[in-house]
DOTI-847185 format. One record per atom (N, C-alpha, C): y, x, z. Coordinates in steps of 0.2 Angstrom, whole numbers, plus 5000, padded with zeros to 4 digits. Layout:
! DOTI-847185
YXZ...
***
This chain:
! DOTI-847185
528251054780528651084789529351094785529851074790530451084787530751154787531451174785531551224786531751264791532051224796532251234802531651244807531051234806530251244810530151304808529951324814529951404816528951414815528751434810527751434809527451464815526951444818526651454822526251534820526151574828525951644824525051644823525051674818524351704817523851734822523451704825523151734831522551774828522251844830521851854829521351874834520751824835520351834839519751884837519751924834519251974834518551944833518151954838517451934838517051884838517651854842517751794846517551734842517051704843516651634839516751554844516851534840516851434842516151424840515951374849515551324847515751274852515251214849515351144852515451154859515451134865515551124872514851094872514651064869514051014872513551074869513551104864512951144864512951194870513551214871513451284876513251244883513551194886513151174892512551154892512351134886511651104887511151174887511551224881511151284884511051314889511551294894511751324899511351304904511151224904510851194910510251204909509951204902509051214902509051294906509451344904509251394907509351394917509951364915509851354924509251324928509051254923508451234926507851274925507751314921507051364920507251424926507751444927507851494934507651444938507751374940507451344946506651344946506551314940505851304940505451384941505451414938505251474939505451534944505951534945506251584948506451564957506151494958506351484965505851444969505751374963505451314967504951304968504551334961503951284961503351354963502851344966502351404966501851434959501851484961501151514953500251484956500051454951499451444951499051504954499251544953498751604954498851614961499351634964499351654971499651614975499751544973500251494976500751524981501051554977501651594980502351584977502751544981503551554977503751624977504351634973504851714972504951724980505251684984505451714989504851744995504451684995503851714999503551764996503251764993502951814990503351884991504051904990504651944991504451964998504351925003504351945009503651965012503151935009502451965013502452035010502752045003502752104999503052165004503652145006504152195009503852185015503552155019503252175026502652245026502352215020501652265018502052335017502352325014502852405012503052425019503452385024503652415030503052435035502352415032501852415036501752375042501952335042502052265048501352235046500752265047500052235047499952215052499452175052499152115058498752175065498752245064498552275069499152315071499752315066500152365070500952315075501252355076501752325081502252305078502552235083502852185078503652225078504152195074504752225072505252165071505852165072506252125074506252085066506352015066506451975060507052005057507752015060508152025057507952105053507652135053507452185052507052185044506552135046506152095039506652065034507252035036507551985032508152045029508152075033508852125030508352175025507852195024507252225020507252195012507352135014506952095008507652065004508052075007508952045006509052115003509052165005509252225001508852274995508252234995507652254989507552214986507452144986507252114982507552034981507752014986508051944984508951934987509251964983509851954984510151884985509851824990510151764991510351764998510451705001510851705010510251705013510251755019509851765025509551715028509851645026509651585030509051575027509051575019508551565015507751595016507951655018507351715019507151695023507551695030507451695036506951615039507151535033506751495035506251495031506151515025505551555022504951555027505151635030504651665035504451625040504951575043504851535050504351495047504351475043503551415040503151445038503251505036502551525035502251575043502551535048502451565054502251505058502351465056502251395061501651365060501151365065500451325064500451255062500951205063500951155061501251155053501551195053501551185045501351205038500751275041500251305037499651285040499051275037498451275038498251345041498651385034498351455039499051515040499251505043499951555043499851645041500351645039500351715036500851745038501251735044501651785048501351765055501351815057501251815065501951825068502151765072502751775074502651775081503251815084503451815092503951805095503951745097504651715100504851625098505451605097505251535096505551535089504751515085504751475079504851415077505251365082505151315081504751285083504551185082504151155086504251105082503651065084503350975081503950935081504450955088504950915089505450925084505450965081506150985075506451025078506351065084506751115087506851185083507451215079507551245076507151325079506951375074506751435077507351475080507251525083507951565086508051595082508551635083509051675077508551725077508751775071508151825068508351895073508951885075508951945081508451945087508351875087507851865094507051885093506951865087506351845085505951905082505151905082504851975080504251945076503751995071503751945066503252025064502651995060502052045056501751995053501252045048500851995043500151975047499951925047499251875049498751935048497951915048497551955046497551925039497251865039497351835032497851835025498351835029499051875024498951925022498451975024498552025020497952025014497551955016496951975010497451955003498051945004498451914998498751984995498652024998498952094997498552134996497952134994497352184995497252214988497152284989497252304981497852294976498352294981498952284976499052364974499152414977499252474973498752504966498352454966497652484959497852454955498452434952498552434947498352354946498252294951498152234949498452184946499052194947499552144945499952174943500652134938500952154933501652164939502052224938502552254942503252234937503752204940504452204938504852244943505452254938506152294941506352244944506652244951506952204956507752194952508052164957508752134955509252184951509152224954509652284951509152364947508552334946508252394941508252444945508052464952507852514956507452524957507152484962506352454961505952424958505252434959504752384957504552334962504252274960504252214964503552194962503152154963502452124960502752044957502552034950502551964949502151914951501551944954500951894958500751934961500451914968499951964971499351944969498951984972498151994970497851944973497751904978497651844980497151834979496651864986496151874987495751794987496251744991495751704994496451634988496151574989496551524982496851504989497551524988498151514992498651444992498551444985498951384983498751324986497951294985497851244987497451254996497551314998497351305005497751305011498651335010499251315013499451255009499251255003499951205001500551214999500951184995501551194994502051134992502751144993503251084992503851104990504151074984504751104982504951054976505751064977505951004970506251044966505951054961506551094955506951034952507051074943507651004939507150974937507250904939506850844934505950854938505850894941505250894944504950914950504450894953504350904961503850934961503350964967502850964969502650964976502050934977501850924983501150924984500750994985500050994985499851004994499450964995499250965001498851045003498851065010498251125012497651075013497251115012496551115013496051165017495451165018494951225022494651255018494851305022494451365017493751375016493351345020492651345020492351315014492751255012492551215006493051235000493451244998493751294993493451364991493151384996492851444994492151424990491751374992491151354992491151304985491851274983492151244977492151294973492551344973492551414968492051424967491351464972490651464969490151414966490651354966489951314963490451314954490951324955491451324948491151414944491051444947490851494945490251504942489651464946488951454944488851384939489451344940489251304935490151284930490151334926490851334923490951244919490551224918490751154914490651084916490551104925490651054931491251014929491250954932491950904931492050914940492750854940492950854946492450834952492050774950491750754952491050794956490950834953490450884954490950924961491450944959491950974964491850954969491950884970492250864977491450834981490950874979490450884984490550934989490750994988491251014992491851014993492450984992492950984996493050894996492850895000493050825006493950815004494350825006494950795006495450855010496050845008496550885011496350905019496550945020496550975029497150985031497350935034498150945037498051015044498551045046498751065053498751045056499050975058499050945062498750895065497950905060497350855060497550785056497450725060497650665057497150625055497050575051496550555047496850525040496450525037496550505029496250435029496550405027496250315026496150325019495450295016495350295010495150325006494650325000494350384996494850384989494850324989495350314981495950344979496450364984496950414984496650484984496450504987496050584987495750594980495350544978494850524972495550554967495950504964496450504959496750564961496950584965497250674967496950724963496250724965496050764963495850774955495750724952495650684945496250704939496750674943497150664937497950714941497850744948498550784948499150734954498850684956499350634958498950604961499250574965499050514973499450504977499050444982499550454986498850424991499050484997498650485006498950425010498450405012498650375019498550405022498950435027498950485034498950435042498550435045498650405052498450465057499050445061498850485068498150475072497650505074497150495078497350475086497150425087497350395094496650345098496650365105496250305108496450255112496150215114496250155117495850175123496250165130495950165137496250105142495650105146496250065151496150095159496950075162497050115166496550065174496650105179496350065185496549995187497250005185497449925187497249865182496949905176496849845171497049845165497849885164498349885160498049945155497949925149497849965142498250025140498050055137498550115135498250135127498850175124498650215117498750275118498250335118498250405117498250435111498950445111498950485102498850555103498450595101498050665101498350695095498250665087498750705082498950665080499650685075499950645072500050665065500250635059500250655054500750705052500450735046500750795043501350785042501950855046502450855044503150795047502650745051502850695055503350735062504050735063504250735069504250725074503950735079503550705086504250655090504650715091505450665093505650615089505650605085505850555082505250515079504850515080504250485080504250435087504450475091504350445099505050395100505850405098506250365096506150325094505750315087505650255083505350195087504750235092504150175094504650135099505150185105505550165109505950115105506350095102506850075097506149975096505550015095505249955091504949925098504849945104504849915110505649895114506049915111506649895114506749835109506949825103506849785099506649725098505949725103505349665101505049685095505149725091504749715085504149725085503749755091503149775093503349775101502949725104502949695111502249715112502349725121501949735126502149795127502349845124502349905129502849915135502549935138502849965145503050025147502850075145503050145145502750185140503050235138503050265133503250345137502850395135502850475139502650535133502850595133502650635130502550685134501750695133501450735138500950805135501350825130501150865124501250945129500950985126500851025129500551095125500451155127500151215121499651195120499251165124498651155121498451085116499051045115499050995111499550945112499550895107499750825108499450775111499950755117499750695122500250645120500350595116500750545118500450475122500750455128500350405131500850355131500550275127501050215126500450155133500850135135500650095143500950025140500349985141500249945137500249875145500649795140500749755148500049755147499349735154499149675156499049635150498249615147498149565143498449575136498649625134499149635127498349675125498449655118497749675113497949745111497749795113497849865112497949875104497549855100497149875094497749845089498149775091498549745087499349775088499349815095500149845095500049905091499349945091499150005086499349985081499249935077499249925071499849905070500449875072501049855071501449945073501049975076501450035077501450075069500650065067500550105061500950085056500950015056501549975052502349985051502549995058503350005058503450075060503050125060503150195064503050255057503050305061502750355057502050375059501750355064500950365066500550335060500850295054500450295048501050325042500750375039501450385033501050385025501250415023500950405015501250465012500650535012500650575007500750585000501250574996501250584989501250644985500550634983500250714981500450734975500650794973500850814966500650874964500150864962500050954961500050994954500751024955501151064949501251124954501151144947501151234947501451254941501651324943501751374935501051384933500751394928500351394925500551434918500451514918500651544913501551554911501751534917502451534917502751464917502151414913502451334913502151294917502651254919502551184924501951154923501551124925500951094924500551074930500650994927500250954934499450954933499150994937498351014937497950964940497250954939496650924942496550984947495850964949495751004956495351064952494951044947494451094943495051154938495751124937496251174932496651224938496851194944496851254949496451294950495851284952495351324953495251364949495051364943495151384938495751444935496151424936496651474937496751534943496351524948496451554953495751594950495051584948494451614947494751664939495251634936495151684929495751734934496251734937496751784941496251834943495951804949495351844952495051894947494751864942494451904939494651964933495351944931495852004928496152054935496152024940496152054946495652114949495052094947494652144949494252184942494552154938494452204929494852264932495552264933496052294933496152344938495752294944495552354950494952404948494452394944494052424942494052474937494452454932494752504928495152554932495552534936495952584940495552624943494952614948494552654950494152694946493852674941493552704936494152754933494552754930494952794929495252844934495252824939495452874947494652914945493952894948493352924947493352984940493452964934493453004929494053054929494553044932494953104933494653154938494453124944494153174948493453214946492953174943492353174938492753244934493153244931493353294926493553364931493853344935494253404939493353434941492953414945492353424948492153474943491853444938491553484933491753544930492453524929492953624928492653654933492653634939492653684946491853714947491453664945490653694945490653734940490753724933490753754926490853824929491553834933491953894935491653934940491353894946490953924950490253944947489953934941489353964938489454034937490054034933490354104929490754134935490754144940491454134945491654224943491254264941491554334941491654334935491554304930492154344924492754284923492754214928493354184929493754224934493454254938493954294944494254364939493854404935494154454933494454434928494554354923495054344920495754344922495654314928496354294931496454344933496054404935496554464941496854504935496554504927496854544924497454514920497754464920498254404918498854424923499454434918500054444920500254384925500054334925500554294926500254204928500554164931499954114931499854074924500354074919500354054913499854094909499954144909499554194905498654154908498654154914497954134915497854094915498054024915498053964912497753954906498154024902497953994894497254044892497154084896496454124895495954074898495954054903495554004904495453934901495853934897495753874892495553904886495853964882495553994878494754034876494654074883494054084883493354064885493454014892492853974894492953894891493653864887493653824883493753744891494053774897494253714900494953694898494953624901495553584898495953614903496753594902497353604903497153584912496953534914496853494921496453534924495953554920495253604924495553664927495953684921496253744922496553744928497253684928497653724934497153694941496753654941496253644946495953704948495553744945495453824946495953864949496453874946497053904947497153894956497153844956497353804963496653814970496253824966495753824973495753884978495553874983495653914989494953954990494954004992494454064995493954034999494153985005493453955006492953905003493453884997493053844993492153874989492153944989491753984986491354004992491153964997490753975002490253945000489753955002489053915001489153835002489353825006489253755010489753705006490453735003490853695001490453684994490253744991489653734982489453664985489053664989488553594988488953524992489553544995490053464994490253454989490353504984490753504979490153464974489653494975489053464970488753394971488753374978488653314980489153274980489953274980490453264977490553234971490153264966490053274960489553224956489153214961488353174958488553094962488853104967489353024968489552994962490153044961490553014955490352994949489753024947489253024942488952944942488652914949488452874950489052814949489552834954490052764953490352734947490352804943490652804936490252754931489452754932489152714929489052644931489052664938489352564942489852534939490452574938491052544938490952514929490752564925490752564918490152484917489552494922489252434920489552374921489852374928490452304930490752284923491152354920491652324916491352274910490452294910490252274904489952234905489852204912489652134913490052094918490152014913490652004915490251954922489751934920489251904925489351944933489452024933489452064939490152024943490652044939491352034941491451954944491251924939491151844946490751844952490251884951489751894957490151924961490551984961490852004967491451934971491851904964492151854968491751794973491151774969490851734975490651794981490451844981490651884987491151894991491451874988492251884991492451814994492251774992492251704995491851695001491151715001490751725006491051765012491351825011491851845015492251825017492451775015493451755018493051705023492351685020492151615025491951635030491551685031491451735036491851745041492651795037492951805042493551755045493751715042494251665044494051585043493151565041493051485039493251445046493251395048493351355054493251275051493151245056492851175054493651125051493451085050493951005047494550985052495151005052495450955058495750895054495650875049495750815047495150765045494950715046494550655047494550625040494150605037494350545031493950485034494150405033493850375035493850315030493550265028493550205024494350175025494650155020495450125020494750055021494850015026494549955025495549915024495549845022495849815022496349805026496949775026497249765032496849735037496749755045496349735048496649665050496349605050496549545049496449525058497249505060497149515068496949465070496749425067496449345071495749365072495349415069494649445072494749485077495249505079495449535086495649495091495849435089495949365096495449315097495649305101495049265105495249185101495149165096495049085094495049025100495349025104495548965110495948915111495848875112496648825111497048845117497748825115498248815117498548765116499248755120499748705120500348725118500848715110501448735107501848665110502448705112503048655114503548705110503948655109504548655104505148635108505748655113506348615116506748605111507248545112507648515107508348565105508448615108508648665107508348735103507748725101507548795099507248825102506548835107506448855110505648855110505248915106504648875105504148935109503648905112503048945117502348915116501848975118501248945117500948945125500648915128500448895133499648905132499148935135498348905135498448835139497748795135497848735138497648725146497048775147497048745154497548785160497948795157498448795162498748745166498748685164498848615165498048585167498148565173497548525175497548445174497048395172497148325172497348285179497848235177498048205184497848125182498048095187497948005186498647975185498347935182498947915178499547865184500147905183500747855187500747925192500547995192500548055194501248065193501348115200502048165198502348195192501648225189501648295185501848345188501848415183501848465184502448505180502948545182503348595178503048615172503148585165502948625160503348665153503848655158504548695151505148705156505348765158506248775160506448775155506848705155507548715154508048695156508648705152509348675154509548625155510048585158510448515159510348485151510448515146510648495139510048495135509448525137508948535133508248505134507848475131507248435132506848475128506048455129505448465126505448405121505248425114505548365108504748375105504448435104503848435102503348465104502448455107502048465111501448455106500848495106500248465103499748545104499248515102498848555105498448595099498348665097498148715092497448755095497148795090496948845093497148905088497148985092497449035090497549055083496749025079496949035074497048995068497348945070497648905067498248905062498548885056499148895055499648835058500148855060500648785060501048775056501348725051501448705047502248685051502848685049503348685051503848625047504048585048504348525044505048515047505548535045506148535046506448475045507148465047507548395046507848395039507848465036508048455030507748435025507148465026506448425019506048515019506048565022506048615020505348645026504848675023504248685027504248755028504048775034503948845035503148865037502848905040502148915043502249005046501748985051501549035055500949035058500749095061499949085064500149065071499849035074499649015081499749075086499349125085499249185090500049225088500549205083501149265083501649215086501549145088502049125093501849135098502449175101502349215108502049175115501749195118501249155124501749185131501949125134502349115140502149095144502249085151501949065158502348985157501848955162502148855164502648835161503048885165504048855166504348905163504148945158504348985155504748955149505348955148505748945143505648955135505149005134504949035128505349055125505349085117505749105112505949085107506849095108507049035102506749045094506649005092506348995086506649035081507349025079507549075074507449145074507149175081506949235078506149245078506049175076505349175074505149135066505549115065505749075059506449085054506349105048507049125046507449055043507649015050507748955048508448935044508748895040509448895038509748845045510448875043510948845048510748745047511148735053510748665057510148615054509648665053508948625051508648635059508348575059507848555066507148545065506648575069505948555069505848475069505848435063505348375064504648355065504248405062503648375064503148455063502648465064502348515064501648495065501148525061500548515060500048595062499548585063499148635060498448625056498248685052497848695048497448765049496948745046496348795043496348825040496348775032496448825026496848765022496948755016497148725011496748685004496348645006496148615000496348564997495948584990496548534985496148464986495748424991495748374991496148334997496448355001496848345007497648325005498248275008498648275006498948295013499948305013500148275015500648225015500648185021501048125018501648135024502348115022502848125024503148055025503548055031504048005032504848005034505247985033506048005033506147945038506547955041507047885047507447835042507447855038507547805031507147765030506447775031505947735028505747755022505947825020505747845014504847865016504247865013503747905011503647955007503047995006502848035003502148055002501948054996501148094996501148184993501048224994501048264993500248304992499848354987499448374989499548454994499048454996498848515005499148584999498748574995498648664992499148684988499748654988500548654986500648694991500648684997501048705002500648795004500248815001499648875004500148935003500648944999501148994996501849005001501948985005502748975008503149045007503849045005504149095006504349115012504549175013505149195019505549145021505849125018506449065017506249015017505648975017505348925018505348915009504948825009504848795002505248735004505348694999505348594999504748574999504848535005504248505005504448415004505048395002505448345001505848355001506148314994506948294996507348254998507648265003508048215008508648195005508848115006509448075004509948115007510548105005511248115009511148065016511448095024511348045029510548045032510048065028509648055030508948105034508548105037508248175038507348135038507048215038506348205038506248175046505648135047505448115052504948145056504348135051503748175053503048185046502748195048502148235042501448245044500948215041500448215043499848245038499148245040498648275035498248215031498048185027497748135026497148165019496548135019496248125014496448085008496948045008497048015001496747955001496347915007496147845007496247815014496747825017496947805025497647755023497647705030498047655031498547685033499247685033499947715036500147685039500347695044500547645050501447675051501947655053502747665051502947625057503247655062503547615067504347625068504647575072505447575070505847575077506447595079506747605085506647525088506747465081507047425084506247375087505847425088504947395087504547355083504847385075504447345071503947395070503347385064502947425060502647395056502347435053502147415046501647455044501047415042500347475041500147445032500147495028499947495021499547545020499147525013498647595011498847645007498547695009498947775005498947764998498347704996498447704987498947694985499447654989499847644986500547684985500347754988500747804987500447864981500747854976500447914969500747984973500248044972500348104974500948154969501348174974501948184969502148254970502448304967502448374967503048374975503248454976503348464982504248434982504748464978505348444977505448394973505148334977505348254975505548214981505748154980506148104984505548064989505148044983504748004987504747904986504747864990504647814988504747774996505147704994505147665001504547645005504447665011503847645015504047565019504647565023504847515025505547495025505747415025506447405023506547405032507247435030507747435038508247385039508347355042509047325043509447345048509847325047510447375052510447445055510547455059510547525063509747555063509447515061508647525064508447595059507847635064507747685060507147705061506647735056505947745058505847805063505647785071505347845075504647875076504247825074503547865070503047845065502747905065502047885059501447905062500847885059500247905060499847855054499047865055498647855051498347805054497947765052497547725055496847735056496647725061495947745063495547685067494947655063494547605066494547605072494147615074494147635081494747655087495147665084495747705088496247645089496747655094497447615094497847655095498447595093499147615090499647615098499847695100500147695105500947705105501247655110502047665107502347645114502847705114502947735119503747705118504147685125504747655125505247725130505947725129506447755131506447755141506147715142506147725149505447715153505147745150504447775150503947705151503847655148503747605146503247605141502447605139502147585133501647555132501247545127500647515127500247545120499347525124499047555117498547475115498947455107498647405105498247445097497347385098497147395092497347385085496947415081497447425075497247355071496647325075496247255072496947205070497447215075497947165075498647165072498547255068498947255062498847255056499247185053498847165047498947235040498547235035498747265030499247235025499947265025500347245020500447275013501047255010501347285004501847335006501547405004502347445005502947445003503347435008504147415007504247345009503947325013504047255017504647275022504547215028504947245033504547225039504047225038503347245044503347175049503147195057502947165060503147205067503247145071503347165080502847205082502947275082502347305087502547315095503047295098503347305107503847275106503947245112504547205113505047255115505647275113506347315115506647295118506347255123506947225129507247285134507547265138508247295143507647325149507047315150506647355153506247415149506147385143505847455139506047485136506747475134507047515130506747525123507247565118506947565110506447605112506047605105505447645105505747715104505347745105505547835103504947875100504447845102503747875097503247825098502947845091502147795092501847855088501047825089500547885087499847845087499347875083498647845084498247875090497847865095497547885101496847855102496347895105495747875105495647885112494947835116494947825122495047885125494547955122494548015125494948065125495448055122496148095119496448095129496648175128497248175135497848155132498248135135498948125136499348155138499748205134500448225137501048195136501348185142502148155142502548205146503048205143503648265144504148215146504848235150505248195151506048235148506448215148506848245145507248305150507048315157507348345161506748415162505948415156505348455156505048435160504948385164504148365167503748325162503248385166502848355161502048325163501648285161501048255165500548245159500048245162499448265155498748215159498848155156498248115159497848085153
***
């Protein structure tokens, strides 16, 4: 330091210490986390209550809002809870009370609400100045005997009054009504259950303490949601009960019937737990509008106070089960309930299985009954002590009266009674407070009768405390009483979770005609739509097309077949026949780009139908440039959403066609100029998908390959020209040549005929269908 610099002042910090900010932040966050975990978000395993809900019920009982008393304004309850026990926002208290009053939120509501307490459509409850509330009868079972020192009490937030740290909880409320909450770093999501099943399970656990979860599952079937619905599958249920975590597939309950006009409809009568009905209807409407689910003509909500009724009307001929399965897939008609059975056990958060949760309840009830019994015993013994003194005094009444009369004051009389007659202080006070009418004979008899009853009661209470099995017997009696008072039937059913329904099992495997237009519209038409006509007939309209469009592909297939689409780029896509939209004979169809995930400038060049993908069959492909290739069919059995490579195409070339072969056939290629070549498939070795292939025919000039097919000895080779002329030629007239040659003439491409536009193998019994560029179709 230089001479000109002023030294820094020395500051005395007194008792202030210094700690690293990282340590302070860590400690503060841990304190905050534990406060959220224990004091707000997670339920206690003993009574199934969070602090907020527990305080509401205790305050309502303290206010006398029992089930058989008049309602009081909810604002009165909210103010009482805020002022005495829960110094947080009023909305948090009222929202908790509203949920406890909603029959679609709690399986057994704990608050009896009067007024608008919300709805399944997500409507909010009316403000607390408009609604009224009181406890339900079953809620009072949570508070029974709370005045008998059955639970620990703690000072409230300002230290003025006491509140319970847990409720006596005569019923297993945690599993009964479930719980949901998000703490710091953990969450709980416990589904509600049926009271009958839980009470029976508690009884079984008491009788068989060493039983396992599987034994308890003989009594607890599954969660029982207040909105009913159906749980699909037992695996998720078993995993939830054995590990504390599991995923339950929950489906709406629906029926399918038919209107007088023959149109089917779906009627939904129960929806999954915690699903907003209004949002569900909006989702279904959007699915129908966006054609994600086709066939829906009308959607109505006919729900009323008697229950849910959602009507989904469908087009005539639509398979309702298919539509329903699609709605399960795309909407909240089917949801997944992710169960996490996390609760506070002795103040610590813990994921527990079914036995552990029920054991927490049984242990709690054992303690409650023990403390209640001790309370009753202490009270009975105190009264017995007084009665013993009174009866003793009545036996020596004259001496007692004389002693009291000779005393100067109350204190001297008390001292004399204690010193002369050996009464206790409590007994002496009771004697001094006796009234003269109690000296009558009738009152003496009453005192003696009461004393005798107390002696018997004390013996019973002492015997109860001395025998644990009798306390457990009282717990079992409580369970039987709860079943008698509040037991009801299950609302949620459980069904086997079958693998995803194969839609083809619901669809008749009938033949159809598949057509694809030049501009990319595809449709499926029932085969019987077209009647056979004589050669040279005028035909009927087979597809409505624009002037610049025409039908490019047509073939027959069955509803359960796979359709393999081979594109000009050499890629391959697939689709089930029944998934191709059905349309009328003159309809244009659906844009194939909305059916397949096609790339830009891809066009369908070949289609084929298959049922399966055996390894002993092959796909033979040919390009317009004369390249041919053979690939094992099994390599095409797992296509991706964006297609797979079937053949690598040279620049300027494109795929012409593809067909299935057993690997031993002769292959025919026909060109635009009327040339053809026949060579054996043995000349082609099997190649992988992403390969180019080999030369099949040598082309000259602008000639291109326009047709390919397999040779059948008992069939003919049909060649068709652009001016409508064609011919059938027996295969015997086509000699086998080596692959890669120039071929021979198949048909004269004169001015009358025009150039060849297509060629394929045909049999005598085949039906031939031809379509013109203007969309005219003829079958012969």
